[in-house]
Structure formats: structure tokens, C-alpha cells
matplotlib code that plots the C-alpha trace (Angstrom):
import matplotlib.pyplot as plt

x = [117.3, 118.6, 119.3, 122.0, 121.1, 124.1, 125.5, 129.0, 131.0, 134.3, 135.0, 135.3, 138.9, 141.4, 140.9, 137.5, 136.2, 137.4, 135.8, 132.6, 132.2, 133.0, 130.1, 127.8, 128.7, 127.9, 124.7, 123.5, 122.3, 120.3, 117.9, 116.5, 114.7, 117.8, 119.1, 122.9, 125.1, 127.1, 131.0, 131.8, 129.6, 130.7, 131.1, 130.6, 127.7, 128.4, 125.5, 122.8, 122.0, 119.3, 118.9, 121.3, 121.8, 125.4, 126.0, 124.7, 127.1, 130.1, 129.6, 129.1, 132.3, 134.1, 132.8, 133.8, 137.2, 137.5, 136.2, 138.4, 141.4, 141.1, 141.1, 143.8, 143.7, 142.8, 142.8, 139.2, 138.6, 135.2, 133.6, 130.2, 127.5, 124.0, 120.7, 118.6, 116.2, 117.1, 118.3, 114.9, 113.1, 115.9, 115.6, 119.3, 122.1, 125.5, 129.0, 129.8, 132.7, 135.4, 138.6, 138.4, 134.5, 134.6, 137.1, 134.4, 131.7, 133.8, 134.3, 130.7, 129.7, 132.2, 130.8, 127.2, 128.0, 130.1, 127.1, 124.3, 124.3, 123.3, 120.2, 121.1, 119.7, 121.3, 119.7, 117.3, 118.9, 122.5, 125.0, 125.9, 128.9, 128.1, 128.8, 125.5, 125.7, 122.2, 118.4, 115.7, 112.8, 109.7, 106.8, 109.3, 111.1, 114.1, 114.1, 114.9, 117.8, 119.1, 118.7, 120.6, 123.4, 123.7, 124.1, 126.9, 128.6, 128.1, 132.1, 132.9, 136.5, 136.0, 139.5, 141.2, 141.4, 143.0, 140.6, 142.4, 139.7, 136.0, 134.4, 130.9, 129.0, 126.2, 123.9, 121.9, 118.9, 118.6, 116.7, 119.8, 120.5, 122.2, 125.2, 127.7, 129.9, 132.5, 132.3, 135.2, 137.6, 138.5, 141.7, 142.0, 145.2, 145.7, 148.9, 148.1]
y = [55.1, 54.2, 56.8, 56.8, 58.6, 61.1, 63.2, 65.1, 65.0, 64.8, 61.3, 61.3, 60.1, 59.2, 60.6, 62.2, 59.1, 57.4, 60.0, 60.3, 56.5, 57.2, 59.7, 57.4, 54.9, 57.8, 58.5, 55.0, 54.0, 57.2, 56.2, 53.2, 54.6, 56.2, 54.8, 55.3, 55.8, 52.9, 53.4, 53.1, 55.9, 58.7, 62.1, 65.6, 66.3, 69.2, 68.9, 66.3, 66.0, 63.3, 61.0, 61.4, 59.7, 58.4, 61.7, 63.9, 62.1, 62.2, 66.1, 66.3, 64.7, 67.0, 70.3, 69.1, 68.2, 71.6, 73.3, 71.2, 71.8, 75.5, 75.2, 74.1, 71.3, 72.4, 71.1, 70.5, 70.0, 68.5, 69.5, 69.8, 66.8, 68.3, 68.0, 69.5, 71.0, 71.1, 68.9, 69.0, 67.8, 66.0, 64.6, 64.7, 63.9, 65.4, 66.1, 69.6, 71.7, 73.9, 75.0, 74.6, 75.0, 78.2, 76.5, 73.6, 76.3, 77.8, 74.2, 73.6, 77.2, 76.8, 73.5, 74.5, 77.6, 75.1, 73.0, 75.8, 75.8, 72.1, 73.1, 71.9, 74.5, 75.2, 74.6, 77.6, 77.2, 78.3, 75.5, 74.2, 71.7, 68.8, 65.1, 63.1, 60.4, 59.2, 60.2, 59.8, 57.4, 58.9, 59.6, 60.0, 63.0, 61.5, 61.3, 63.6, 61.1, 61.7, 65.6, 65.7, 63.3, 65.8, 68.6, 66.9, 66.5, 70.0, 70.4, 67.1, 67.0, 65.4, 65.2, 66.6, 65.6, 67.0, 67.7, 66.8, 65.5, 65.7, 62.8, 62.2, 59.1, 57.0, 56.0, 52.7, 52.7, 48.9, 47.7, 47.4, 50.9, 52.8, 51.5, 54.6, 54.0, 56.8, 57.3, 60.0, 61.7, 65.1, 66.4, 69.9, 70.8, 74.6, 75.6, 79.3]
z = [33.3, 36.6, 39.0, 42.0, 45.2, 45.7, 48.2, 48.9, 52.2, 53.8, 55.7, 59.3, 60.0, 62.4, 65.9, 65.1, 63.8, 67.3, 69.1, 67.3, 68.1, 71.7, 71.8, 70.4, 73.3, 75.5, 74.3, 73.2, 77.0, 77.2, 74.4, 72.9, 70.1, 68.0, 64.7, 65.2, 62.1, 61.2, 62.2, 58.3, 57.5, 59.8, 57.7, 57.4, 54.8, 52.6, 50.0, 49.4, 45.6, 45.4, 42.5, 39.8, 36.2, 35.5, 33.1, 35.9, 38.3, 36.0, 35.8, 39.7, 40.1, 37.6, 39.1, 42.8, 41.6, 40.2, 43.3, 45.6, 43.7, 44.3, 48.0, 50.6, 52.9, 56.4, 60.1, 61.4, 65.3, 66.4, 69.5, 71.3, 71.1, 70.3, 68.4, 65.8, 66.1, 70.0, 72.9, 74.1, 70.9, 69.2, 65.6, 64.6, 67.0, 65.9, 66.7, 66.0, 64.4, 66.2, 64.8, 60.9, 61.0, 59.0, 56.3, 56.0, 55.7, 53.1, 51.2, 51.3, 49.7, 47.1, 46.1, 46.4, 44.1, 41.7, 41.2, 40.9, 37.2, 37.2, 38.9, 42.5, 45.1, 48.2, 51.7, 52.7, 56.0, 56.8, 56.6, 60.2, 60.0, 61.9, 61.7, 62.3, 65.0, 65.2, 64.3, 66.7, 65.7, 64.3, 66.7, 69.5, 71.0, 72.8, 76.6, 79.6, 79.9, 76.3, 76.7, 80.2, 78.6, 75.5, 78.1, 79.8, 76.2, 75.2, 75.8, 74.1, 72.6, 69.5, 68.2, 65.1, 61.6, 58.4, 55.6, 52.6, 50.0, 49.4, 48.1, 45.9, 47.5, 46.4, 49.0, 48.9, 51.1, 52.7, 55.7, 57.8, 57.1, 54.3, 52.4, 51.3, 48.2, 47.2, 43.6, 43.6, 45.7, 44.9, 46.6, 48.2, 46.3, 46.4, 48.1, 48.5]

ax = plt.figure().add_subplot(projection="3d")
ax.plot(x, y, z, "-o")
ax.set_aspect("equal")
plt.show()
């Protein structure tokens, strides 16, 4: 039975999308061993689910829709560039969340709880809202120049966006990089 690699996320929109691309441009010249996220793939991941059957995916879409409908839209500000696990040993380069970050954490937590009865386990680590900009190549630990550039961008103003929906995405891995396809959009509908 065919399965689809699936994750749940909020797409980067408007000013945040444009500013994320600017952050990538400012970092790009500091390292040559980074796989940068394609401009059409910028998003705030809420939960990675792995490979799902069509029936599992349909159930996930229904449950995410129910969770999202209970929450109100909110404004999210992006700010600060950093790396996991650290700027000195970067694996994942990211743009962080400022105002609205708590609401994004709540959204992530509600989705995780809403899917728990399907056997999806949450992360052991605490969720840290971030928009991935790039991934440092294996066997490489970044460069001093990259760490310095990230330090310079620690207070980077990443713009604002309205979070009005969550999407369930399929991820197809190709040699050119992943291709993400939205399978369902779940609007945040609660008006409080």
C-alpha cells in the first residue's frame, strides 16, 4: 500500500516570507556547505508525521481541521537568526518567532494532542517555533564566518504575518530537494 511522507505546518507568508529570503541571502556567502530551503518551501513546522496511508492522511486532515477550527487567527512576528544545536555547531539554521510565538506553541500543542490517539508521539524536546532557512551538510560543522554572521543577525527583524490556517503537506524527496504539496488547509476559525 503506497504511503505519503507527511507533515503539518504554517506556510511563511507576506513580509515574513520576503524577510526569510533576505536572511538566507545574508547567510549564503558565509558558508558553501549549506542546503538552503527553496523559497516555495518556507514554513513553520508544527509536527512531522512520517509515512501515512491515504486513510491515515484523511483522518489526520479531519482532526487537524477540528483543532484549527477551535483556535483564533493570530499575528506572528519573526525575529532573530540562530541554529540548532548552537551557532558554533550549526546543523539547522533558522529564523525565530517573537510576538505570537506562544500562540504558535499552543497551536502545535493542540495539534499534537489532537493526533495522539492515532499513535503519533510528540517530540521529547520542547517545541521551539522556528522557520528553517537551511541545513549544514553532513560531516561539516559550519564555519567561523557563518557563526559570526548569525551573531550579527541575532536581532534580525523578520517581519509579521497573519496565521489564519494550518496545512497538511506531502513531502516528496527528490535529488533537487524536497517538493511539498499541500493536501489540506485547515482555517483557524474561533472568534473567541
